[in-house]
N, C-alpha and C positions, 0 to 999 in steps of 0.2 A: 123484528129486526132488533141485535143487541142491545143493550145500555152503554154506554159511554157519559161520564159529567164528566167529561176529562172536555168536549167538545159543546162550542154554545151555538150548534148549528144545527139549522131546522132537517136533518141528517134523515128522521122519520116521516117526513110531508114532501119535501122536492128528491131527487135523486139526482146530479151529475151524470152526464152522459161523455161530453168530451171538454179538453178546456185548450185554450187556447192563449200563449204569451208572448206579446209583443211589447219587448223590455230594450232601453239601447240602457248600457252599465257603463256609468263615467265613476272612474277607478279615482280622477281627482278629488270631486265633488265625496265621493265614499255610498254612491247611491241609488236607485236602480229607477225610472222612468218610464211608462208607458202605458199598457192597459192589459188586463184581461178581458178574457169573451167565454161567458158558456154556456156550455147551451146542455140545457135542463130538462125532466118529465119528472111533472109529480107528481106524490103519490097519492095525496090525500088531497085534500080538495085544499087552498088555503091563499091567502091574499097578502103576505110577508115570506121574506126568501128573509131568512140568518147567515152568516158567514162567517165563521170565524177571525180574528184580527190582531193587529197587535196596537200599541202605543204609539210606537214606532211606523208605521204603515198608516202614512194619511189616501184619504180617498179624495181623488179634485171629481166626480162624475159617475153617472148610474145611469145610462140608455138601454131603454130596452130595445131589441130589435122588429119591427114589424115588417108587413109587405113589402117588395122592391124598394130593400136597401133604406126606408124609409128610420128611422126615430125616436121615441117617445123619449124624454128625460123623465128620470124616475126620482121621490125624492129617498130622501135616507137618513138613519140617524146612527152615529156612532153610541155607543153603550160599555159599562165595564162586565166584566165577567169572572175574571181571577188576576193573581199578580201575574200569570203569563200568557194572559190573553185578553181581549178585548174580542166584542164582538160587531158587525154591519147588520142593523135588518133595511131592508130594502121593502118599501112601499108598494107592492105591484100594482096598475093599475084597476082592477080587477079582483073578484073572485073568482080563482081557476079552480075546474075541477080534474077529478081524480085520472088523471091518463095526461093532460094536456102539456105541453111545449115546444118551454119557450126559449128565447134568448137573449141572453146580457150579460151587457160589453159596461167594465169598470174601469175607469183614467182612474192611475195611482201611482204614488213612486213610495219609498222605502228605505229608511236611512238609520242608521244605528241597530240594526236590528237582529238579534240574539241569531237568531240562526243566519243570516248571514254576512259570514267571517272576511275582514278585511286584513289585509298585513300589510306592513312596509317592506319594503326591498330586504332589511337585517332580517327579518324573520322568515325570509325564504332560504331553499338554499342554496339559490345563485346569488342572491340577495343582488340584484338589478333593476331589478323590476315590483312592482306590487302586484298584488295575487287576493282574487278571490274567489271563497268557492261557500254553496253554502247544504249548510247539516239540518237535514227535517226534525230525524227520528228524536226525543218523538212528541211533542208537539209544537217545531219551535219553526217549520214552512210555512202558520198561519203570521208569521213577521217577513215570509218571505211574498207572498198571494196571496188574497182572499181566500179561505178555501173551505170544507165541508173534512176538517184538521180533527178526522175519525181512522181507526184503520180498519173501520166498519165499510166504507166507502170507497168503490175503486170506478176507475174513469180510466180514458185514454185523456192524450198528451202532445200537444204539437206545437211550437216554440219557435220564433226570429229576436236574435237573439243579436242586436247592434255589440262589439266592442270596440275599444279607441286601437288605431293601425298598431300594427305588428304584436295583439294577443292573438288568442286564442280562444275556443270556447269548447268544453266537450259538455253537454245531458245525459242525463240516467234516461238513451235513446237509443231503437234499434234501426232507424235513418236518421242520418244528417248527411247533408251538404253549406255547399257556401256560395256567399253573392259578394265577392270584396268585401270589407267587415262585418257581415253579419253573418252567420251559421243560422242555420235550419236545419231544426229536431222534430221526426213525429216517433211518438212510444203508441206502435197500434196492440197493442195488449194494456187489458185496464190492470191501474197498479193505484191504490191507497196517497194522499196526499202529501204523506212522510218519503217517496223511495221519491219521490220530482228532485234532482241535483245538478244542479252549474256548477264548472267548475274554470273559470277567467283566467290565464295568465303564462306569462312565457313556458309554454307546455309542445315538447315532443313529442313522437311516437315512433315507434322499434312494431315489427313485427313478431311477435313469437308462437304463430298456430295459425291455422289454417281459418282458425276461427276466431283470435287471440291476436289482443298486441298489449303489450303497458306502454302507458304514459306516463312522463314524469319531466323535469323542468329540464333544458340540456345538462348539465351537470351532473344528473344522474342517471342520464338515459340509458350509458350503456352495461352501469351496472344493471341494473333493471334489467336489462334483458338480457344479459349473463348469468341473471341470479334464475329466471324464471323463463328461457326461452326451452319451447318444446316439451317443460313437462305441466302445463294448463290444460293441454289435451287431452293428458292424459288422467287428470284429474275430469275430469269433465265427460269422459269414456267411460269411467267407472261410476260415475254419478249416475253413466243413462242407462248405464246394465242393472245399477241396481232401484233407483227411481224413477224411470220411468224418462222420457225425452222431456234435453233441454228445450222449451219454450223459447229463449229468447230473442233468439240467432247469436250477435257475439257476445262475449265474454272479453270484455278488455277491464286490464285493471292498472288506474293511473296512484304514480306515489304523490302523497302527498307532501306538503311540507313540515318541517318536523313537528309545529306547535298543531298537529291534527290533533284530537282527542282521542280516535279509539282505534284501535288495531288494526282497523278494517267495517268499512260499514259499506254489507249489504248492494249498492243501486243495483236498479238494474240495469242488465248491458255493462255498465261500466262500476266497478268494484273501488272504492276508494280508501287505501290504507298506507299506513305511517313507515315508513323512511328507514324505520327498526326493526322493518322484515328483511333489509339489505343485510345479511348475515354473511355471506361471500363468502355459503358452502350449503344453499341452500336447505339450511338445517327449520328456519321457523316455517316450512310450505306451507303449515296447515293451517295457518292463518287463513293464508288463502283457500284450503281445501270448506274449510270453519261456512266460508262468505258464498263457496260453488253451490254447497249446499241449503243456504238460503232460498237457491234458484228455485230448489222446492217447496223447500219448509219453510215459511214465512215471506216467500215476495207471490208464491204461489199458488198457497193454503196459509193464510194469514189469519192471528188471533184479531180477536174479531172488539176486544177492550183492551187496554194496558194492560188491566189486572188478570188478563190469563195469560203473560209475555213469556209463560212455560214452552205453551204450541209452538212460537216462533225459535226460539232455544234451544230446550231441551229436546228438539225432536233434529235439530240441527247439529247440535250434539252428538246424536248417536248416528245421526246419519256423517257427522265429520267423518267421528269413528270408524262407522263399517266401511267410506272410503279408506284410511288408513290398513286399517286391516286387510283390506283386498290385495293394496298396494307394498305396507313394510311386513303385513305377521300380524299376530293377535300380542306375543312379545313388545315389540315397538308401542303400537294401543295401548297394553294395560300399562308400561310406563308412563304414556301420556295422559293420561287416564289418573293415575295414582296422583300428579301433578296438579293437573284439574279437584281433587277429592282435596289436599294440600291446602288449594285456596278457599273451598267451602268450609277447611276444621277454620282455617285460619277467621272470616269467616263471620262463625255461627260462633266463637270466643272470642270476640270481637265484643258482635252483637246482642247476644247470649240466645241460647237456640230458644228459645219461646215466645219471641222478637213477632209480631206479626208478620212482616216483611221477613218470617225464613217459613212462610207456609210459598205452597203455587200459585194457588188463588188468590189473590191477594186484594183487595175491598180499599179501593183506592177512593178517598173520600173529597166530597166537588168543595173542590179549590186547593186540594192537592196537588204538585205537577208532576205528573208521573215520571220523568227523569230524577227525584226527588225515592224512587223506589228502588233503585236500579241495586243492583247488587247480585252475587256469586250465585242465588236460589236461581230461579227462573232454570240457569248454563246446567249445574252440576247436582241438582239435586232432580231436576226436569229429566238431564239425563240418566239417570237413578232410576225414576219411576217409567220412563220410554223402557229400557231395559229389561224393569220390571215388566210389564206386556211381554212383551218378547220371549223373557225368562216361560211365562206363562204359558207358551205354546209349546216350549219342547221342540222346535226346529227351525232354527237360525231361515234354513230355505220358504218356510212360509211365510215365517213373519217380515221377512223383505219382500215376500208377495202382497203381504199386507199394506205394507207401506207405498209400494205401486201403486197398488188399489186405494186407498185413500189417497193419494195425490189425486188421482187420476177424480177422483168423487167429488171432491172440497176442490179444486186448481178457479182458481180467479175468484172466490167465493173470500170470506172470513168468517170464521167458525169460533161457540165457542168449546170447553173442557169436554163441555154433557154432549154435545153434538160429536166429537172426533170421538169418544169411551164407547159412544153409543151405537156408532158403525163399528167402532172396535169387537164388539156382544154377536153383532152382527155377522160379524166376518167369518167370527168364531162360535158359533150353533152349542161345540161341543161343553167350551169356557160359560157359555152364559149361562146352558145349565146345568155345569159345577156348581155355578154361586162366585166367580173367581174376584167381583166384585163387590164380595163382602165377607172378606177371608178376614178373622180377627186379628188386628192390627196391622194389619195391607188393605185392610177394605179400602176402594177410590176416593170415595171422602177424605177419608184419613188424610191419604196420599195430598189430594186439593187440599181441605182446609184447614190442617193439623198444623203449626207450626215446628220445628225444630227438626233433627236430623234423618234420612234416609232411612225406612222401615226395612227398606234392601239393597244393600250394595251390589254391583255387579261383582263377579269374580275376577279377581286382575292376578291369578296367578302364576297366568300366562305368564307377565312379568318380573315375576317371584327372580332367577336365573341374571336377569337387571338388575334387579331393588335390590337384592340381600346384600351383595358387595358393596355393592354403594350406599347400605346402614350398618352396613360391619361396621365402613370407612370411618362412619360420622358416631356411629361410639365411640370410635378405638378417639377421636377429634373430641371426647368430652369426660374426657379419663382425667385422674393424676396421681400416679408421673406420665408424662405421655410417655407412651412404646411409639419412640423414634423407629425401632429398627423396623416393627410389622408395618408399619407406614409406609417406609418408604419400599413395601414392597408390590406398594401397585402405585400409577399412576392413573387417574381420576382424568387428566386431564387427554388424554389416548380413547375415553369412553364417546358414542353420541349426545349429542346435545340432550335429549331427555333425560341420562343416564347421571348427568352432570346437574341437572335442574334438580334431580331426586334425588342427589345426595350435599345437595346444598339448601335444599327446606328440611330435611334431617339433622344439620347443623345449624340452620337458622331455628327451627324447634326446643333444642339441646342447647340454646344458649340462653343469656350468655354461658360462654365457655369454664372452664377451670381461669384462673392468672394464669398469662403468660401465651396462652393457649392461641389466644386468633394470632400474637401473633408470632409462628410460627406456622402458622398455617398459613398466610401473606406470605412467607417467605421460601415453603413452602412447593406457592399453586402458583407462580408468577403472572402464570398465564388467565390466570380465573382472576384473580384482582386486575387484572389489564387487562380484562374478554375485551371487542366490541361486541360481541352479541348482546343484544339490548336482553335477551329473558337473565342473561350470566348477572349482566350489572345490575340488575336491577335486585336480587339477591346477593349480589354481594356486600351493595348497597346496607341492604334490612338489615344483615350479619356485622356490619361494620357499626351501625347503630345500638341494631341489639347486644352489642358488647361495648356502648360505649369506647370505642378502639378511633378516638380522635387523632390521630398520624392521618386516618382515610376518609377523614371528612372531606376531605378534598372531593374521594370520589363521588359523596353520596350529589354534593355541589353541582360537581359537571353534569353530572349526567342528568340534572332536572334541568340544565340548560340545554344539552342538546336536544332535549324532546321533550311533549306534555304531552303524550299519553297519560286519561283517566288510569287508566290498569293499573299504572305504572306510577304514579306520580301521588294521587290521595294515601295511599299503603305508605310510602313517604314521612308523607309530610303527619300522616298519624302516630309513627312511629319517633317520631321529629319531638314529637310536642307529645309523646307518652314519655318524653327519654331524660334526661339531663337538662342541666340549664344552659351547656355547651351544647347542644344537640336540636335544642329550645331555640335556642341564639343563632346557631345554624338556621333553622327553619326559617326566622321574621325576614334575614338576612339575604338569604334564597327568594324569596316567595318576593319580595320587591324588589329584586331585581328582575325576574324572570318573567314576573306579571302581565305588564304588556303580551307577553306571545303566547298568551293562554289564548284558550277556547273561554269566552265566557261564563260557560254552565264551568266549568273547570278554578274558576277565579271564585265563582263565591263558594262552592265546594272548600274549596283550601281556606275561604276568609273562617266561613266558620269552627271548621277544624284546627283554626287558630285563637278563633274569639278574636274576630278584629269588623 
């Protein structure tokens, strides 16, 4: 089994078969109380069981279930592990041989957990009731329940969740029921610990397809239904055509409170997404397509450790763009991919191309939180590598067939890059015979282990018809004197969202603009500077900061107040901190005001950026 330095668990000696949670959610005390039952199989003889936990999780008792419902109390010891977790060591009554099966019950409670987020009513969209959600990726669920917190380990789970009156619970499970204030869940497919997810709040649902519904606070449900009614099934059908059966049963989408730190989290059966996706015009639906793609790449075939995260995200980016190509054509997909490439360029310009995190295979040292390695590289450089593998075949249909075979071969497993690439060469023996894994400068080993810009970039020329006018208009805005006559002949506000995004990315690259041009840009395009679409607001905020356009600093502040998505929040704080004294003051003032509504991880990242 793959090495994973981010877990203290005895995952190589003991394998979980099933987990059951029996929990009471106390929204007033902000605490989870209850028990966990683990059905385990011994892989190698052992007399102890180690599980990942957290200092905020208190074990109250441990029992070994014996015949006829009898129990034997076990001794346990909590030990330090890293800054992001501890371990609990359970002493078994005897040396257990390989193949033995045991059932352990752990009574525990958890409060102030980084993986369990408690929101005050004012932090929600409806501002009426508190809200709780869990976020497990990468190694946070050890603060939700004791576990084998490694993506290498998968098992089924069930849960009985008791909530206060008037609240609803949902989980990443393919079966659910309700008895009074207790919600009953079963996940019959094996998943890693990080994909177990729970939400408790004032939430309702609406059907949007034969196997999909949207969930949201009551004040958002109509907007959510309008945005996604009928479209999710289209996405699923194309995914199944390309990658094989959708095995998870339902595909629901839950629109989270504004402080949710991610665009989306691919929890099986129910994706959690930011309310920023409610653009009103379905223009940000590709985020849902990305999360749907994880149903095959990430959830079904999973990276065995977080150093190989590109196996989850690079394949998913490729799958997302295959789906959008089928639905919207190559020009749209290339335009969106160009926006992704721009994000990778920004990241590498900031970090330096030779930064060790700019490898696909990242060596995570013991004690380093895998979350601290998060960046664009596994997504966009990973996409380039998968695109290169497709390019080598010279036939899109053949590569689509390979992806189906890859999913079927490794479904419900956790793998390393070496296994994926070995299967690729076995599937295409003619490529193996040509030695495509050793082409100078494009060696598979070079892709995995050398930091830097991708040695192969997929052809985005089908998007040129959309990109060229956007780039030309951006160049006009960077010139002096300003050619307003030519500029006025083009109205970018009539473009599709990603063409507009491409234009703003080019303006950002060319910033700071010549003196006075930013004022003219704002006057020409009030629909951009006053946009409600989060992708446009984010880019306008960056342009404002890069040009130190202080009359619009309030736009930056307002955007950071209305959402807490990590991908939007951190770049803006980095830009403010690198900017003028006024921009730095804006950063400090805004963070003081918004800190309580941000996810704990995002709070810590911003503190590091600001040096506080």
